[in-house]
C-alpha positions in Angstrom: 0.0 0.0 0.0 1.4 3.4 -0.9 1.7 6.1 1.7 -0.9 8.4 0.1 -3.6 5.7 0.3 -3.2 4.7 4.0 -6.1 5.5 6.2 -7.9 4.4 9.3 -10.8 2.0 9.8 -9.8 -0.4 7.0 -8.4 -3.9 7.5 -5.1 -4.8 5.8 -5.8 -6.3 2.4 -9.3 -4.8 2.0 -9.9 -2.6 -1.1 -10.1 1.1 -0.5 -13.7 2.4 -0.9 -14.2 5.3 -3.2 -17.6 7.0 -3.3 -18.9 8.9 -6.3 -21.4 11.6 -5.7 -23.9 13.2 -8.0 -21.6 16.1 -8.8 -19.1 13.5 -10.1 -16.7 14.1 -7.2 -14.9 11.1 -6.0 -14.4 10.7 -2.2 -11.6 8.4 -0.8 -13.0 7.0 2.5 -9.6 5.8 3.6 -8.1 9.3 3.6 -11.3 11.3 4.0 -10.5 13.4 1.0 -11.7 14.1 -2.5 -9.6 12.6 -5.3 -9.5 12.8 -9.1 -9.4 10.2 -11.9 -5.7 10.9 -12.3 -5.3 10.0 -8.6 -7.2 6.7 -9.1 -5.0 5.9 -12.2 -1.9 6.3 -10.1 -3.4 4.0 -7.4 -3.9 1.4 -10.1 -0.3 1.7 -11.3 1.0 1.5 -7.7 -1.1 -1.7 -7.1 -3.5 -0.2 -4.7 -6.9 -2.0 -4.9 -10.1 0.0 -4.7 -13.8 -0.3 -5.4 -16.1 2.6 -6.4 -19.7 2.9 -5.2 -22.4 5.3 -6.2 -22.9 7.4 -3.0 -26.7 7.5 -3.4 -27.6 4.0 -4.7 -24.7 2.0 -3.3 -24.2 0.4 -6.7 -20.7 -0.9 -7.5 -19.6 1.3 -10.4 -15.9 0.3 -10.4 -16.0 -1.0 -14.0 -17.4 2.2 -15.4 -14.9 4.4 -13.5 -12.0 2.2 -14.7 -13.3 2.5 -18.3 -13.6 6.3 -17.8 -9.9 6.3 -16.7 -8.9 4.5 -19.9 -11.0 6.9 -22.0 -9.2 9.9 -20.3 -5.8 8.3 -21.0 -6.6 7.6 -24.6 -7.9 11.2 -25.1 -4.5 12.5 -23.8 -2.8 10.6 -26.6 -1.7 7.6 -24.6 -3.0 5.3 -27.3 -2.8 1.6 -26.1 -5.9 0.3 -27.8 -5.6 -0.2 -31.6 -8.6 0.9 -33.7 -8.9 -2.6 -35.2 -8.9 -4.2 -31.8 -11.7 -1.8 -30.6 -13.8 -2.6 -33.7 -13.4 -6.3 -33.1 -14.2 -5.9 -29.4 -17.4 -3.9 -30.2 -18.5 -6.7 -32.6 -18.6 -9.2 -29.7 -21.2 -7.2 -27.6 -24.4 -9.2 -27.8 -22.7 -12.0 -29.7 -23.0 -15.7 -28.7 -19.3 -15.7 -27.8 -19.4 -12.6 -25.6 -19.2 -14.5 -22.3 -15.8 -16.0 -23.4 -14.1 -12.6 -24.3 -13.5 -11.3 -20.7 -11.8 -14.5 -19.5 -9.7 -14.6 -22.7 -8.6 -11.0 -22.4 -7.8 -11.5 -18.7 -5.7 -14.6 -19.4 -3.8 -12.7 -22.2 -3.0 -9.7 -20.0 -2.0 -11.9 -17.1 0.5 -13.7 -19.4 1.8 -10.3 -20.7 2.1 -9.0 -17.1 4.2 -12.0 -16.0 6.7 -11.3 -18.8 6.9 -7.5 -18.5 9.8 -7.4 -16.0 11.8 -9.7 -18.3 11.0 -7.5 -21.3 12.0 -4.4 -19.5 15.4 -6.0 -18.6 16.0 -7.0 -22.1 15.1 -3.5 -23.4 17.6 -2.0 -20.9 20.3 -4.4 -22.2 19.4 -3.7 -25.8 19.6 0.1 -25.6 22.6 -0.1 -23.3 24.6 -1.6 -26.1 25.0 -5.0 -24.5 24.6 -8.4 -26.3 21.0 -8.6 -24.9 19.5 -7.2 -28.1 19.2 -10.7 -29.7 17.3 -11.9 -26.6 15.1 -8.9 -26.8 14.2 -9.6 -30.4 13.4 -13.2 -29.6 11.1 -12.0 -26.8 9.3 -9.6 -29.1 8.9 -12.3 -31.7 7.3 -14.7 -29.2 4.9 -12.0 -28.0 4.0 -11.1 -31.6 3.2 -14.7 -32.2 0.9 -14.7 -29.2 -0.7 -11.4 -30.3 -1.4 -12.8 -33.8 -3.0 -15.9 -32.3 -5.1 -13.6 -30.1 -6.3 -11.6 -33.1 -7.1 -14.8 -35.0 -9.3 -15.9 -32.1 -11.2 -12.6 -32.2 -11.8 -12.8 -35.9 -14.8 -14.8 -37.2 -14.4 -18.5 -36.7 -14.7 -19.8 -40.3 -17.3 -19.1 -43.0 -20.2 -20.6 -41.0 -19.7 -18.0 -38.2 -21.8 -14.8 -38.4 -22.5 -12.2 -35.6 -26.0 -11.8 -34.2 -25.9 -8.1 -34.9 -25.1 -6.0 -38.0 -27.9 -7.4 -40.1 -26.3 -10.8 -40.6 -28.5 -13.9 -39.8 -27.9 -15.4 -36.4 -26.1 -18.8 -36.4 -28.0 -21.9 -35.7 -27.7 -23.6 -32.3 -25.6 -26.4 -33.8 -23.2 -23.8 -35.3 -23.1 -21.9 -31.9 -22.0 -25.1 -30.2 -19.3 -25.7 -32.8 -18.0 -22.1 -32.5 -17.9 -22.4 -28.7 -16.1 -25.8 -28.8 -13.6 -24.3 -31.3 -13.0 -21.3 -29.1 -12.5 -23.6 -26.0 -10.0 -25.7 -28.0 -8.1 -22.6 -29.1 -7.9 -21.1 -25.6 -6.6 -24.4 -24.3 -4.0 -24.6 -27.1 -2.9 -21.0 -26.4 -2.6 -21.7 -22.7 -0.3 -24.7 -23.4 1.8 -22.5 -25.7 2.1 -19.8 -23.0 3.2 -22.4 -20.5 5.8 -23.8 -22.9 7.2 -20.4 -23.7 7.5 -19.6 -20.0 9.3 -22.9 -19.3 11.7 -22.2 -22.2 12.5 -18.8 -20.7 
């Protein structure tokens, strides 16, 4: 826990409670002070866990606030989300495979996060003029392979697949089952590849 998020009345390990009021102000109950979206973004980067509740209804609005933080960062020019990725993601809203997308994205980001320190080290070696550049290139190559596999999984699964939205006819139940089974198989194959790459490193 960072020094700026310490407060009273909260057990160790419990998330910090942030309340959002009708005037859009965010109140940190751990420090009894109002905070900004930039402050919450820094908390995320420092590993401080928090939940956001609507002060009036008590509804958990953490997801929408985190999404708002991403929107603010993107509007500042911190572009992490490729346009094609955003288009593909939008296509899955309301689709029969929608329920599989969150777990797949979470698995992909977890794998990337586990490798980030190694990649930072290799970048330092590369730009420091040491022989680590070849290792860095290999790491980038492996990650690009995983990224390409991820993009293939987000693209339509064969000619029989068609989204439920956008005017195209909805797939039959048998085709839905085939698509879901195919996605499960690809997720399992990708997980095996991730495990193999980690063991090789």
